[in-house]
C-alpha positions, 0 to 999 in steps of 0.5 A: 508199928506202922499201918503198912507193917501189920497183917494186910487182912486186918486193914483191908477187911472192910474193903474186902467185905465191900467187894465180896458183898458187891460181887454177890449182887452183880448178876441179880437183875432179872424179870423175877427179881424186879417183880419181887423187889418192885412189889415190896417197895415202900408205899406200894398198894396191895393191888399194884403189888400183885400186878407187878408180880404177874410178869414174873409168874407169866414168864415162868409159865411161858418157860414151862410151856415152851419146854413142854412143847419142845418135848412133845414135838420131839417125840411126836412131831407134826406130820402130813404123810406117814413118810414124815415120821421116823421109823416105827411111827405113823401119821396119826390124827392130832387132837384139838379143841375141835376134835381130831384132825390130819392138818396137821397130824402127829407121829405116833407108834405104829402099833396103834394103827393096826389096833385102830384099823381093827377097832380094838379100842379096849387095847388102845390108849384113850385118845384112840376111840370112835372119833379118831377112827372116823377122822382116819376113814373119812371118804374125802381123805387122799389114799396116802393119808387113810388108815389102810395106807398107814397099816400097810406102811407100818407093816412094811417098815416097823421092824420092832413092833413090840418096841420103840425103834428110835430108842433101840437106835439110840442105845446102839449109838451110845458107845463110850465116846458119846456116853462121855460127852453125854455125862459132860453135857449133863454135868454142865446142865446141872451146874446151870440149874444149881447156879440159878437155884442159888440165885433164887435162894438169894432172891428169896432172902431179899424178898423176905427181908424187904417184906419184913423191913421195907414193904408197907402194903406188900404183906397182903395175903393175895400178894404173899400167895402169888409170891409163894407160887412164883417161888414154887414154880422157880424152885421146883417146877421149872428145874423139873420141866427143864430136866424133863425137856432135856431128857426127851430131847436127848433121847429123840435128838439123833432120830429127829435131827439126823445128827450124831449123838454127841453133837445132838447132846450138846445142842440139847443142852444149849437149847434147854439152857437158853430157855431156862436162863432167859430171865436175865437176857430178857431183863437186860432187854426190856428193863430200864436202868432205873428199874435195874437199879431198884433190884441192885439196891434191894440186893445191896440193902439185904446184904448190908443188913443181913447180919443185923436183920436176918442173922443165921437164917440168911447165912445158913447153908441148908438151902444151898445144900438142898439146891445141890441135892435137888440137882443131884436127884434130877441128874440121877433121874436123867441118867436112869431115863437115858440108860435104862429107858426100856427097863423103866417102861416095864414099871406100870406107874410109868405108863400112865395114859396122859390123854386120860388125865385128869378124868381117869388114871389108866396105863397105856396097854403095852410097855414098849411103845414110843407113846409110853416113852414120853409118859414114862419120862413125865411121870418119873420127873413129876414123882421126883419133884413131888417127893423132893418138894415134900422132903424140902417142906419137912426139912424146913419144918423140923429145922430149928435154924429155920423156924421162920420158914416153917411159918411161911406159906411156901412150905404149904404151897410148894407141894400143892403146886408141884402136884398140880402144875405139871399135869395141868401144863401137860394137859394144855400142851397135849390138847392145844399143841397141834392146833393149826393157825391160818 
């Protein structure tokens, strides 16, 4: 029997395997993968390896800050006059390193204007104390910017003083048509998360392969710890913050932009997805062909030697299953936050006063204010990410097929990073997000 008369898969299998292996590495180039691959090149000293990892860590932190800033500004936009805010909110003083300021201010729930005017500090969030009252009663303030004018403005326009007006308006717009669009856009958003998580899993396998078989000086403890931080940020923190930003923009979008809910949902998905996936676009822009080749060759080497070097661990599907489970948890969280906003606001743990962190853990005094919406979204997201992170570490610790993962620094570092990163970044945004630059 001639060669052409047999089963095509028999004599084309080697070529097919080559094509399949090549396809998996075509879109591997990114700032993160370049940092990880460059830090594990043969002969790289520990100090240089750590320096090369810094761009990846810096980009991840920058992405988180951008997403958090978008979230904060969507719920508490900058303002100068009360009329700059949506219905049910007033132009409160913003807090920065130098104290409270009205240049610019920040929109906040109308209920705090009356309480601040009465100096009833025990029934106000922590940020509204004597110094905030002093900032709103300065003698040189224009009449339209005084606390008294804010109280009058809110008394005339705040139609739902015990609830958040724009959340009520959002729910009134959420008919069947907009709901279908919202579900569709959310599904696309989650698919993009899963795609990036799978790329991250592949990058993790490449890093572990190179650390074991290529790197000479890349095994230094500091470098390994920094790499574990990067993996934790990209595996858990960035998807969590992206989900938080997506939920906040969805809820605040129609009230902020004046657009219809379906159009606002599409734009929110595009904006968050763009920030989330900036890694590849940035790499194409700033990395030379030689730098990109380092990444492609590293991925090709791992794929070519995965059977021989890493066996079942690399080919095991547990990480990919957990990626989809994590995305499902985040998607469920988004739907709960959007469809049951006010119900979740009734739960005390979701009303933590973020302005008091990390010195004190107290709840905002009322359950239905616009201030509590953003803290509810943040707290719910952090709890979801933290619980999943601990679950991920436990699964890999008890899994016999991933014994090597149990000894990795990641299983220890990831829960700590999840517990600390989001509150720290949120604290930075809350206290620096309204600083005016000349």
